[in-house]
TITOR-302736 format. One line per field, with one value per residue: residue number from 1; residue in three letters; y, z negated, x negated of N, C-alpha, C in turn. Coordinates in Angstrom, 3 decimals. Example, Ala and Ser with C-alpha at 12.3 -4.5 7.8 and 13.67 -1.06 7.14 Angstrom:
<vexros>
seq: [1	2] .
type: [ALA	SER] .
n.y: [-5.690	-2.250] .
n.z: [-7.800	-7.080] .
n.x: [-13.190	-12.850] .
ca.y: [-4.500	-1.060] .
ca.z: [-7.800	-7.140] .
ca.x: [-12.300	-13.670] .
c.y: [-3.300	0.030] .
c.z: [-7.800	-7.870] .
c.x: [-13.200	-12.900] .
</vexros>
This chain:
<vexros>
seq: [1	2	3	4	5	6	7	8	9	10	11	12	13	14	15	16	17	18	19	20	21	22	23	24	25	26	27	28	29	30	31	32	33	34	35	36	37	38	39	40	41	42	43	44	45	46	47	48	49	50	51	52	53	54	55	56	57	58	59	60	61	62	63	64	65	66	67	68	69	70	71	72	73	74	75	76	77	78	79	80	81	82] .
type: [MET	SER	GLN	PRO	PRO	LEU	PHE	PRO	HIS	GLN	HIS	THR	GLY	ALA	MET	ARG	LEU	ALA	GLU	ARG	VAL	PRO	THR	TYR	LEU	GLY	PHE	ASP	MET	GLY	ILE	GLY	LYS	THR	ARG	THR	PHE	ILE	GLU	ALA	VAL	LEU	LEU	ARG	HIS	ALA	LYS	ARG	VAL	LEU	VAL	ILE	CYS	PRO	ALA	SER	ALA	VAL	LEU	VAL	TRP	LYS	ARG	GLU	ILE	GLY	LEU	TRP	HIS	PRO	PHE	ALA	PRO	SER	SER	SER	SER	ARG	PRO	ARG	PRO	ILE] .
n.y: [26.229	24.086	23.629	20.643	19.174	19.599	17.032	15.189	15.353	17.559	19.611	19.680	20.401	22.926	24.396	24.363	25.722	28.196	29.087	30.171	28.629	27.199	25.089	22.153	20.935	17.847	16.119	13.396	13.414	14.723	14.669	16.961	19.386	21.983	22.907	22.774	24.747	27.016	27.086	27.653	30.230	31.544	31.219	32.853	35.284	36.637	39.299	39.439	37.048	35.361	33.024	30.852	28.948	26.264	27.082	25.353	24.833	27.108	27.640	25.640	26.456	28.903	27.925	26.330	28.226	29.774	27.833	27.100	29.504	31.562	34.374	35.602	37.655	36.858	36.852	36.449	36.244	36.099	35.123	37.423	37.224	36.971] .
n.z: [-71.519	-73.218	-76.625	-78.567	-80.016	-83.453	-85.906	-87.529	-90.402	-90.618	-89.548	-91.429	-93.730	-92.935	-92.587	-95.190	-96.585	-95.301	-96.257	-98.647	-100.885	-103.781	-102.918	-102.505	-100.462	-100.080	-98.267	-96.912	-96.130	-92.961	-91.916	-91.245	-92.777	-92.500	-89.968	-90.467	-92.436	-90.945	-89.038	-90.746	-91.541	-89.085	-88.701	-90.740	-89.799	-90.789	-91.575	-92.762	-94.277	-97.004	-97.373	-99.588	-99.979	-100.148	-99.374	-97.447	-95.891	-94.524	-91.819	-90.576	-91.029	-89.586	-86.999	-86.614	-86.836	-84.584	-82.658	-82.908	-83.055	-81.078	-80.707	-83.088	-85.224	-87.188	-90.178	-92.492	-95.788	-98.197	-101.646	-104.135	-106.131	-109.671] .
n.x: [18.615	20.715	21.684	21.500	24.444	25.510	25.111	27.771	27.476	25.803	27.366	29.485	28.017	26.976	29.344	30.317	28.272	28.507	30.898	30.304	30.383	29.050	26.510	24.639	22.229	21.527	20.325	18.404	14.853	14.093	16.647	17.953	18.239	17.165	18.068	20.806	21.090	20.295	22.346	24.492	23.818	24.071	26.830	27.781	27.032	24.840	22.646	20.158	18.009	16.640	14.234	12.921	10.178	7.725	4.307	3.336	5.530	6.254	5.469	6.911	9.565	9.536	9.084	11.383	13.451	12.873	13.348	16.103	17.423	16.512	16.377	16.139	14.327	11.469	9.601	6.898	5.539	2.944	2.725	1.562	-1.358	-1.121] .
ca.y: [24.907	24.064	22.947	19.471	19.478	19.166	15.771	15.489	15.774	18.905	20.511	19.803	21.162	24.314	25.015	24.534	26.819	29.445	29.490	30.687	27.717	26.660	23.840	21.564	20.061	16.747	15.162	12.821	14.097	14.475	14.535	18.195	20.448	23.287	23.310	22.981	26.066	28.018	27.153	28.352	31.641	32.040	31.290	33.992	36.504	37.297	40.187	39.070	35.844	35.098	31.596	30.629	27.582	26.094	27.624	24.332	24.765	28.393	27.495	24.782	27.320	29.835	27.158	25.916	29.411	30.084	26.784	27.092	30.873	32.171	35.832	36.105	37.972	36.239	37.251	35.726	36.860	35.215	35.749	38.076	36.652	37.747] .
ca.z: [-72.100	-74.276	-77.841	-78.880	-81.060	-84.813	-86.376	-88.410	-91.747	-90.499	-89.359	-92.726	-94.610	-92.478	-92.896	-96.648	-96.932	-94.752	-97.089	-99.890	-101.983	-104.223	-102.199	-102.532	-99.309	-100.577	-97.206	-96.908	-95.287	-91.534	-91.554	-90.653	-93.721	-91.971	-88.920	-91.111	-93.060	-89.878	-88.489	-91.720	-91.443	-87.860	-88.935	-91.627	-89.119	-91.752	-90.997	-93.368	-95.099	-97.706	-97.564	-100.503	-99.726	-100.341	-98.283	-96.402	-95.083	-93.871	-90.359	-90.146	-90.982	-88.465	-85.760	-86.509	-86.550	-83.174	-81.819	-82.962	-82.934	-80.500	-80.684	-84.457	-85.654	-88.465	-90.744	-93.713	-96.641	-99.245	-102.960	-104.634	-107.402	-110.864] .
ca.x: [18.725	21.723	21.271	22.314	25.426	25.203	25.681	28.906	27.063	25.252	28.509	30.147	27.134	26.917	30.627	30.405	27.369	29.039	32.032	29.721	30.660	27.766	26.294	23.306	22.001	20.700	20.029	17.066	13.881	14.251	18.060	18.423	18.614	16.769	19.016	22.098	21.041	20.265	23.707	25.337	23.457	24.696	28.276	28.029	26.576	23.954	21.640	18.878	18.025	15.389	13.970	11.813	9.728	6.291	3.479	3.192	6.746	6.525	5.379	8.029	10.747	9.408	9.271	12.782	14.269	12.628	13.942	17.570	17.946	15.311	16.367	16.020	12.966	11.128	8.328	6.595	4.543	2.413	2.816	0.353	-1.816	-0.746] .
c.y: [24.944	23.247	21.706	19.806	19.012	17.775	16.114	15.971	17.182	19.935	20.756	20.648	22.629	25.049	25.299	25.684	28.158	29.968	30.124	29.876	27.204	25.246	23.412	20.645	18.975	15.697	14.608	13.620	13.716	14.380	15.847	19.291	21.832	23.761	23.569	24.371	27.174	28.178	27.886	29.854	32.262	32.176	32.495	35.320	37.330	38.142	39.832	37.840	35.707	33.607	31.493	29.168	27.478	26.639	26.630	24.252	26.049	28.262	26.613	25.624	28.273	29.125	26.799	27.101	29.794	29.080	26.904	28.464	31.747	33.697	36.443	36.440	37.261	36.750	36.466	36.512	35.849	35.920	36.372	37.392	37.558	38.136] .
c.z: [-73.245	-75.463	-78.050	-80.008	-82.432	-85.050	-87.327	-89.803	-91.718	-90.343	-90.693	-93.683	-94.231	-92.802	-94.386	-97.114	-96.477	-95.564	-98.406	-101.096	-102.474	-103.664	-102.324	-101.329	-99.730	-99.521	-97.392	-95.987	-93.825	-91.052	-91.052	-91.601	-93.146	-90.917	-89.502	-91.736	-92.013	-89.259	-89.444	-91.677	-90.203	-88.031	-89.803	-90.960	-90.050	-91.025	-91.496	-94.230	-95.744	-97.925	-98.473	-100.366	-100.030	-99.132	-97.138	-95.485	-94.310	-92.352	-89.807	-90.023	-89.798	-87.135	-85.565	-86.214	-85.086	-82.232	-81.753	-82.834	-82.378	-80.516	-82.077	-84.771	-86.984	-88.905	-92.037	-94.513	-97.681	-100.586	-103.366	-105.933	-108.575	-111.615] .
c.x: [19.742	21.209	22.113	23.286	24.929	25.771	26.825	28.493	26.459	26.378	29.218	29.311	27.076	28.219	30.748	29.497	27.927	30.218	31.587	30.139	29.304	27.565	24.848	23.187	21.023	20.419	18.622	16.157	14.111	15.684	18.649	18.860	18.313	17.756	20.403	22.155	21.064	21.649	24.645	25.068	24.108	26.206	28.643	27.681	25.683	22.915	20.242	19.063	16.654	15.277	12.757	11.423	8.236	5.526	3.350	4.401	7.033	6.489	6.490	9.301	10.687	9.642	10.742	13.708	14.106	13.275	15.459	18.203	16.815	15.267	16.237	14.569	12.687	9.762	8.115	5.559	4.097	2.544	1.481	-0.069	-1.440	-2.005] .
</vexros>
């Protein structure tokens, strides 16, 4: 199954992130920040990526990584209480 193409704003955001230019993805909710970031990671050929997010978003990130980059291993951990 082929992936749908990025929207123009996602392509621009992914290219900018991949250039290592300080970038803030200020898209509205549901506009594709996660996929944009994943595409930037793929463009950079990154071996490892650290995503820091609220616990409520961990499963969303894992699902999205599996959807857009199915061969990427992913793992998660919870913070330890201080």
